[in-house]
C-alpha positions in Angstrom: 33.2 137.0 -66.4 30.1 135.7 -68.4 27.6 138.1 -66.1 29.8 141.0 -66.4 28.9 143.5 -69.4 31.5 145.6 -69.7 34.2 144.3 -72.3 37.1 146.0 -70.6 36.4 144.5 -67.4 35.8 140.9 -68.9 39.4 141.5 -70.6 40.9 142.2 -67.3 39.5 139.1 -65.6 40.8 137.2 -68.4 44.0 138.8 -68.3 44.1 138.1 -64.7 43.1 134.5 -64.9 45.9 133.6 -67.9 48.1 135.6 -65.3 47.0 133.0 -62.5 47.8 130.1 -64.6 51.1 131.2 -65.6 51.6 131.8 -61.7 50.5 128.1 -60.7 52.9 126.6 -63.4 55.9 128.4 -62.2 54.7 127.2 -58.7 54.4 123.8 -59.7 57.8 123.6 -61.6 59.4 124.9 -58.3 57.7 122.6 -56.3 58.8 119.9 -58.9 62.4 120.6 -58.4 61.6 119.8 -54.4 60.0 116.5 -55.4 56.6 117.7 -55.0 54.3 115.6 -57.1 51.8 118.6 -58.1 49.4 116.0 -59.7 48.8 114.3 -56.3 47.5 117.8 -55.1 44.0 117.9 -54.2 42.8 121.7 -53.9 40.0 122.5 -51.3 36.7 122.7 -52.2 34.4 125.6 -51.9 34.7 127.7 -49.2 33.2 130.7 -47.5 35.3 133.3 -49.4 34.6 131.4 -52.9 31.1 131.3 -52.2 30.9 135.0 -51.5 32.8 135.9 -54.5 30.4 133.7 -56.7 27.6 135.2 -55.2 28.6 139.1 -56.2 26.2 140.2 -59.0 27.7 143.3 -59.9 31.0 144.6 -61.8 31.9 146.9 -58.9 31.5 144.4 -56.7 33.6 141.9 -58.9 36.5 144.3 -59.3 36.4 145.6 -55.8 36.7 141.8 -54.1 38.8 140.1 -57.0 41.2 142.5 -58.9 41.6 145.0 -56.1 41.1 143.3 -52.7 42.2 139.8 -53.4 45.5 140.7 -55.2 46.1 143.2 -52.4 46.2 140.3 -50.3 48.2 138.3 -52.3 51.0 140.7 -53.0 51.4 141.1 -49.1 51.4 137.2 -48.6 53.5 136.7 -51.3 55.9 139.5 -49.7 56.2 137.7 -46.7 56.8 134.2 -48.3 59.5 135.6 -50.2 61.1 136.6 -46.7 60.7 133.5 -45.6 62.5 131.9 -48.6 65.3 134.8 -48.7 65.7 133.5 -44.8 66.0 129.8 -45.7 68.3 130.6 -48.8 66.1 129.8 -51.3 67.0 132.5 -53.8 65.3 130.8 -56.9 61.9 131.1 -55.7 62.5 134.6 -54.3 63.3 135.3 -57.9 60.6 133.5 -59.5 58.2 135.6 -56.9 60.0 139.0 -57.3 60.7 138.8 -61.4 57.3 137.4 -62.5 54.2 136.8 -59.8 54.6 140.2 -58.0 54.5 142.4 -60.6 51.5 140.7 -62.2 49.7 140.8 -58.6 50.7 144.4 -58.5 49.5 145.1 -61.9 46.1 143.2 -61.6 45.2 145.4 -58.3 46.4 148.7 -60.0 44.0 147.8 -62.9 41.2 147.2 -60.3 41.9 150.5 -58.7 41.6 151.8 -62.6 38.5 150.2 -62.8 37.1 151.0 -59.8 37.7 154.6 -60.6 36.0 154.4 -64.0 32.8 152.2 -62.7 32.3 153.1 -59.1 31.4 157.1 -60.0 28.1 157.3 -58.0 28.2 157.3 -53.9 25.9 154.3 -53.6 28.5 152.2 -55.9 31.4 153.8 -54.0 30.2 152.8 -51.1 29.1 149.2 -52.3 33.0 148.7 -53.1 34.0 149.7 -49.7 31.6 147.3 -48.2 32.9 144.6 -50.4 36.4 144.8 -49.5 35.7 145.0 -45.9 33.6 141.7 -46.1 36.3 140.1 -48.1 38.9 141.1 -45.9 37.1 139.5 -42.8 36.6 136.3 -44.6 40.0 136.2 -45.4 40.9 137.0 -41.9 38.8 135.0 -40.3 40.2 131.9 -42.9 43.5 132.5 -42.1 43.0 132.7 -38.5 41.1 129.2 -38.5 43.9 127.6 -40.8 46.5 129.0 -37.8 44.3 127.6 -35.1 44.4 123.9 -37.0 47.9 124.3 -37.4 48.7 125.3 -33.8 50.3 128.8 -34.7 49.2 132.1 -34.2 51.4 133.3 -37.1 52.2 131.6 -40.5 55.9 131.4 -41.6 57.2 134.6 -43.2 54.8 136.8 -40.7 
């Protein structure tokens, strides 16, 4: 956000960060009802996707990667997770995702689409956005496959 000069994009990133913090709290509270101690969770360190995102230097790249692509991925993954929760009779988790998390994810992705339309107006910028989307999808797919292999499965629950 600090290296992004456009105020509307800074605000979009800030909104996304705030919404994601809210999602974390919703999920943390839900996990607490199952006895999971969220305070004991140690998030993984930097990874290939994080490093790629951190290296993006233009507004178009950052919007294409984060607001547009990652939010699209999150929405789809969440839909699969909700289907799994529904199959297991966890209506409360489905409700939390359906009423709070998914609408935000969809708004983030739509905001990313609008900002790309506004800022990726030249063919070179449009092409750069497409390249970034492809690279994010490639890295995310490889990470997902690696995690599935580590778990000894070809697919994650809910797929």
